[in-house]
Residue, then its C-alpha position, 0 to 999 in steps of 0.5 A: x590060913x589067915x593065922x599063919x599068914x598074919x604070923x608070917x607077916x609080922x615076923x617078915x615085917x620086922x626082918x625087912x625093917x631090920x635088913x632095910x630092904x628096898x620097898x620092891x623086895x618087901x613082901x610083908x605088906x603083900x601078905x597083909x593085903x592077902x590076909x585082909x582079902x581072905x578076911x573080907x571074902x570070909x565075911x562075905x561068904x558068911x553073910x551070904x549063907x547060913x553055913x558057917x563052913x562056907x569056903x572062901x573063893x578066889x579067882x585064878x589070878x588071885x590064886x596064882x598071886x597067893x601061891x607065889x607069895x606063900x612060897x616066897x614067905x616060906x623061904x624067907x621065914x626059913x632064912x630068918x629062922x636060920x639066921x636067928x636060930x629060931x627053929x619054930x619059924x620052920x613050923x610056920x614056913x611048913x604051914x605056909x607050904x601046906x596051905x600053898x599045896x592045898x591051894x594048888x590042889x583046890x585050884x587044879x580041882x576047880x579047873x578040872x571041874x570047869x573043863x568037865x562042865x564046859x565039855x558037857x554043856x555044849x553036847x547036852x545043848x546040841x543034843x537036847x540033853x540026850x547022849 
């Protein structure tokens, strides 16, 4: 995911500078910030486990922000690719959308797990662990 975001960041940074977009409309810096966040979380996860495939955890707020940013970046990559006849950017946009879908699926699964755990916990406490 970091590779795809980093690549999108570079292309969109160039495009935003070429089009002289106002700062409020630029997303390249936000993509870079997300890439840095993911890198820090990955390092933290690796430092706290012996597993090399430890997942990176994001808060619900971070997931929502990343989800929105990935969608916007994919749209802008598609637009840039059309304007400059560079179809390979469509592959990068598709990869961003795939990560966006995966992130949404993981967030929904985590939410369902949390709701299930929250629903089970009080019943077990009240009834002494018996059902």
